[in-house]
C-alpha positions as CSV (number, residue, x, y, z in Angstrom):
1,M,0.0,0.0,0.0
2,N,1.1,3.6,-0.6
3,N,2.5,4.8,2.8
4,F,2.3,8.5,1.8
5,K,-1.4,8.3,0.8
6,L,-2.2,6.3,4.0
7,R,-0.6,9.1,6.1
8,Q,-2.9,11.9,4.7
9,H,-5.1,12.2,7.8
10,N,-5.0,13.5,11.3
11,C,-3.6,10.4,13.2
12,F,-1.4,11.6,16.1
13,G,1.1,8.8,15.4
14,C,1.6,8.8,11.6
15,G,-0.7,11.5,10.2
16,L,0.9,14.3,8.2
17,K,-2.1,16.6,8.8
18,N,-1.6,16.7,12.6
19,D,0.4,19.7,13.6
20,I,1.4,18.3,17.0
21,G,1.6,14.6,15.9
22,L,4.7,12.4,15.7
23,K,4.5,12.0,11.9
24,L,6.0,8.6,12.1
25,N,7.0,6.9,8.8
26,F,7.6,3.2,8.5
27,T,8.9,1.0,5.7
28,K,9.0,-2.8,5.4
29,K,12.5,-4.3,5.5
30,N,12.3,-8.1,5.1
31,D,9.8,-9.2,7.8
32,L,10.2,-6.1,9.9
33,I,8.5,-2.7,9.9
34,V,11.3,-0.1,10.6
35,G,11.4,3.6,11.3
36,S,13.3,6.2,13.2
37,F,12.3,9.2,15.4
38,V,13.9,12.1,17.3
39,A,11.8,13.4,20.1
40,H,11.6,17.1,20.9
41,K,10.8,18.8,24.2
42,D,7.0,18.8,23.6
43,Y,7.1,15.0,24.2
44,E,9.0,15.2,27.5
45,G,8.0,13.4,30.7
46,F,10.6,13.8,33.3
47,P,13.2,16.5,32.4
48,D,15.0,15.5,29.2
49,I,13.3,12.1,29.1
50,L,10.8,10.9,26.4
51,H,7.4,10.4,28.0
52,G,6.4,6.7,28.4
53,G,3.0,7.4,26.8
54,I,4.7,8.7,23.7
55,Q,6.9,5.6,23.6
56,T,3.7,3.5,23.9
57,T,2.2,5.4,21.0
58,I,5.3,4.9,18.9
59,L,5.2,1.2,19.4
60,D,1.4,0.9,19.0
61,E,1.7,2.7,15.7
62,A,4.6,0.5,14.5
63,M,2.8,-2.7,15.4
64,N,-0.3,-1.4,13.6
65,W,1.8,-0.7,10.5
66,A,3.1,-4.3,10.6
67,F,-0.4,-5.2,9.3
68,L,-1.2,-2.1,7.4
69,V,1.6,-2.5,4.9
70,E,-0.1,-5.8,4.0
71,G,-3.4,-4.1,3.5
72,I,-4.8,-5.4,6.8
73,F,-6.4,-2.6,8.8
74,V,-6.5,-3.3,12.6
75,F,-7.6,-1.6,15.8
76,T,-5.5,-2.1,19.0
77,I,-7.1,-4.2,21.7
78,K,-4.2,-4.5,24.1
79,V,-0.6,-3.3,24.5
80,E,1.9,-4.5,27.1
81,M,5.0,-2.3,27.6
82,K,8.4,-2.9,29.2
83,F,10.5,0.2,29.6
84,R,14.2,-0.8,30.0
85,I,16.2,2.4,29.8
86,P,15.3,6.1,29.5
87,I,15.2,7.7,26.1
88,R,16.7,11.2,26.1
89,I,15.0,14.1,24.3
90,G,16.9,14.8,21.1
91,Q,18.2,11.2,20.9
92,K,17.6,9.4,17.7
93,V,15.8,6.0,18.1
94,I,15.3,3.1,15.8
95,I,11.9,1.5,15.8
96,E,11.0,-2.0,14.6
97,A,7.9,-4.2,14.7
98,E,6.6,-7.4,13.3
99,G,3.1,-8.9,13.2
100,Q,1.9,-12.5,13.5
101,R,-1.5,-13.7,12.3
102,D,-3.2,-16.9,13.5
103,K,-6.7,-17.2,11.9
104,K,-8.6,-14.3,13.4
105,K,-5.9,-13.4,16.0
106,F,-3.5,-10.6,15.2
107,K,-0.5,-10.2,17.5
108,A,2.6,-8.0,17.1
109,S,5.8,-7.1,18.9
110,G,7.8,-3.9,18.7
111,R,11.0,-2.5,20.0
112,I,12.7,0.9,20.3
113,Y,16.5,1.0,20.3
114,I,18.7,4.0,21.1
115,E,21.2,4.8,18.4
116,S,24.0,2.7,20.1
117,G,21.8,-0.3,19.5
118,K,20.8,-0.8,23.1
119,L,17.2,-1.9,23.6
120,A,15.2,0.9,25.4
121,T,11.5,-0.2,25.1
122,E,9.5,-3.3,24.2
123,A,5.8,-3.9,23.5
124,L,3.5,-6.8,22.8
125,G,0.1,-6.1,21.2
126,E,-3.2,-7.7,20.3
127,F,-5.3,-6.3,17.5
128,Y,-8.8,-6.7,16.0
129,Q,-9.2,-6.6,12.2
130,M,-11.5,-3.8,10.9
131,K,-14.7,-4.7,9.2
132,N,-14.8,-3.9,5.5
133,D,-17.2,-1.0,6.1
134,E,-14.8,0.5,8.7
135,K,-11.9,0.1,6.3
136,N,-13.8,1.6,3.4
137,N,-14.9,4.6,5.5
138,F,-11.3,5.3,6.5
139,L,-10.1,5.0,2.9
140,K,-12.9,7.4,1.8
141,Q,-11.8,10.0,4.3
142,I,-8.2,10.1,3.0
143,N,-9.1,10.2,-0.7
């Protein structure tokens, strides 16, 4: 699917039309969804630390895109997070995720690494596939 076209909406995570959004962009590399991000002060929690809710949003978005690049539109049901080390404001991070599908169950995992390669944050997620009318309504809104 066309990433640019799918990002023409107001989603806080990936939407290009959201002035305060993260504007995340992901590409598929082998079986992984990959992207990068540099947080600015607006996304700070503790001084100079990327807020945990923003990290959760980043990984939720990446895990969602693990299905979206295959044309499968999903809603998040559940996300479990593990924060290993703080991510500093202004520090570039690498994001990756992969999805697994078992009949009607959609599960994914995602990770954020700091630039040195050290694992900072992990997530596991469960997802529900959108019904065709929900998917079509979304596609109408971005056309």
